[in-house]
N, C-alpha and C positions, 0 to 999 in steps of 0.2 A: 351128354349125350346131345349129337350136335344134328338132331333132325333139321330140316329147313321146313318150318309152320306152313310156307307157301306151297307143298308138295302134297301131292293127291295121295289120298290112301291106295295102297295097290289094288285091291279089288276092283275101284273105279278106273283104275286104270287098265286092267282086263278087259273089263265091259266095255270101254271107248274102242280099245284094241279091236276088241271081237267085230265090234257092230261095224268097225270104219274096212276091217277084212271083209265082211261079207259084202257090204256096199260095192266094195272092188272086186269082188266074184261074180256077183249076180244081181244087184240093185235091188235085191229084195229084201224087206224085213226079216229080220232074224226070231225064229220059235222062240218062247221063252226057256223050254222044255231044253231048246239045245245051245242056247245062251247060256244057261246053268251050267249044264255038263262041260263047257267048253270053259268055262271059267272057275268050273268047281266051287262053285257057290250055291248054298241051300237056297232053295226058291224064295223063303221071305227075304232073305238077306239082300238077293238079288232084287227082290220089288223094292226094296227100300232104297235101294241105290238107283232102280230107277225112276222112282218118284221123284228123288232130287234134280235127276237129270232132265226130267218132262217139266219140272216145276222152273227150271233154269233155262228151258226152249232149246234144249242140247239135241234132246230125245224125242219120238211119238212112240210113245206105248197104247198099246191096244190089249184091253183082257178082256175077255169071252166070260159070260154068266158060268160056263162049267168049269173057267179057270185056265183055259188054254190062253194064249194071246202070243203077241211078238211085239219086237222093237226095233227101232230101224234111226239113224242119225237124222236131223233135221239138219239144215241147209247151215247153219250157225255150228253144230256140230262135225258136219264137215270141215267145214275152213276152220275150225279149233285143232283138228287132229293134223290136218294138213299142214 
């Protein structure tokens, strides 16, 4: 197997791409439900990746008491993508 150990998981790449595209379109945070649908990831998987991105300072995630929420890239995340 010739996989690059530095390569990001494809799920993570999809999340980052969607957050970046939404920032370019509207500048607004993307709802977790919409992000889940666009990336075709189950909410539990999405939340796990978003937690890692938030801990790394790449994304900001807001989760409400009812389970809804949104995510957006931080300035650091935007620099990494662009």
